[in-house]
C-alpha atoms as an extended CHARMM CRD file, in Angstrom:
* protein
*
        45  EXT
         1         1  MET       CA             -7.8050000000        2.7440000000       14.5810000000  PROA      1               0.0000000000
         2         2  GLN       CA             -8.3600000000        3.3210000000       18.2830000000  PROA      2               0.0000000000
         3         3  THR       CA             -4.7820000000        3.3130000000       19.5540000000  PROA      3               0.0000000000
         4         4  ALA       CA             -5.7010000000        3.7170000000       23.2290000000  PROA      4               0.0000000000
         5         5  THR       CA             -7.6910000000        0.4970000000       23.0210000000  PROA      5               0.0000000000
         6         6  LEU       CA             -4.8670000000       -1.1640000000       21.1110000000  PROA      6               0.0000000000
         7         7  TYR       CA             -2.4440000000        0.0030000000       23.8210000000  PROA      7               0.0000000000
         8         8  ASP       CA             -4.4860000000       -1.8720000000       26.4210000000  PROA      8               0.0000000000
         9         9  GLN       CA             -5.0610000000       -4.9760000000       24.2940000000  PROA      9               0.0000000000
        10        10  ASP       CA             -1.7660000000       -5.5120000000       22.4280000000  PROA      10              0.0000000000
        11        11  PHE       CA              1.1580000000       -3.3700000000       23.5280000000  PROA      11              0.0000000000
        12        12  TYR       CA              3.5070000000       -4.6800000000       20.8270000000  PROA      12              0.0000000000
        13        13  ALA       CA              1.0120000000       -3.9320000000       18.0280000000  PROA      13              0.0000000000
        14        14  TRP       CA              0.4390000000       -0.4960000000       19.5560000000  PROA      14              0.0000000000
        15        15  THR       CA              4.1840000000        0.2480000000       19.5350000000  PROA      15              0.0000000000
        16        16  GLN       CA              4.4680000000       -0.8360000000       15.9010000000  PROA      16              0.0000000000
        17        17  HSD       CA              1.5610000000        1.4160000000       14.9540000000  PROA      17              0.0000000000
        18        18  GLN       CA              3.1650000000        4.3730000000       16.7650000000  PROA      18              0.0000000000
        19        19  VAL       CA              6.4540000000        3.7480000000       14.9150000000  PROA      19              0.0000000000
        20        20  LYS       CA              4.5940000000        3.6920000000       11.5960000000  PROA      20              0.0000000000
        21        21  LEU       CA              2.9350000000        7.0080000000       12.4230000000  PROA      21              0.0000000000
        22        22  LEU       CA              6.2440000000        8.5790000000       13.4690000000  PROA      22              0.0000000000
        23        23  ARG       CA              8.0640000000        7.4140000000       10.3610000000  PROA      23              0.0000000000
        24        24  SER       CA              5.3370000000        8.6820000000        8.0680000000  PROA      24              0.0000000000
        25        25  GLY       CA              5.1570000000       12.0530000000        9.8340000000  PROA      25              0.0000000000
        26        26  GLN       CA              1.5680000000       11.5790000000       10.9980000000  PROA      26              0.0000000000
        27        27  LEU       CA              2.2750000000       13.2130000000       14.3320000000  PROA      27              0.0000000000
        28        28  ALA       CA             -1.3020000000       14.3610000000       14.9260000000  PROA      28              0.0000000000
        29        29  GLU       CA             -2.3860000000       10.7130000000       14.9130000000  PROA      29              0.0000000000
        30        30  LEU       CA             -0.0120000000        9.6290000000       17.6960000000  PROA      30              0.0000000000
        31        31  ASP       CA             -1.3770000000        8.3390000000       20.9920000000  PROA      31              0.0000000000
        32        32  ILE       CA              0.5600000000       10.9880000000       22.9260000000  PROA      32              0.0000000000
        33        33  GLU       CA             -0.7960000000       10.2150000000       26.4040000000  PROA      33              0.0000000000
        34        34  ASN       CA              0.1120000000        6.5310000000       26.2570000000  PROA      34              0.0000000000
        35        35  LEU       CA              3.3290000000        7.2010000000       24.3540000000  PROA      35              0.0000000000
        36        36  VAL       CA              4.5770000000        9.4880000000       27.1130000000  PROA      36              0.0000000000
        37        37  SER       CA              3.4600000000        6.9960000000       29.7380000000  PROA      37              0.0000000000
        38        38  ALA       CA              5.3470000000        4.1810000000       28.0060000000  PROA      38              0.0000000000
        39        39  LEU       CA              8.5270000000        6.2730000000       27.7920000000  PROA      39              0.0000000000
        40        40  GLU       CA              8.5760000000        7.7080000000       31.3140000000  PROA      40              0.0000000000
        41        41  PRO       CA             10.4060000000        5.5470000000       33.8440000000  PROA      41              0.0000000000
        42        42  GLY       CA              8.1650000000        3.9140000000       36.4270000000  PROA      42              0.0000000000
        43        43  THR       CA              4.8350000000        4.8970000000       34.8670000000  PROA      43              0.0000000000
        44        44  MET       CA              3.8260000000        1.7370000000       33.0050000000  PROA      44              0.0000000000
        45        45  THR       CA              1.4410000000       -0.5200000000       34.8300000000  PROA      45              0.0000000000
């Protein structure tokens, strides 16, 4: 799954996918760049 594309197309689905990856310990699969952007104050567009 291309999470960066999902991030742009469906933010809610992207967040749910990131949660699934975190809970299952699949840290290498996380969309780190967009995850950090979503968590940092004032960086989401």
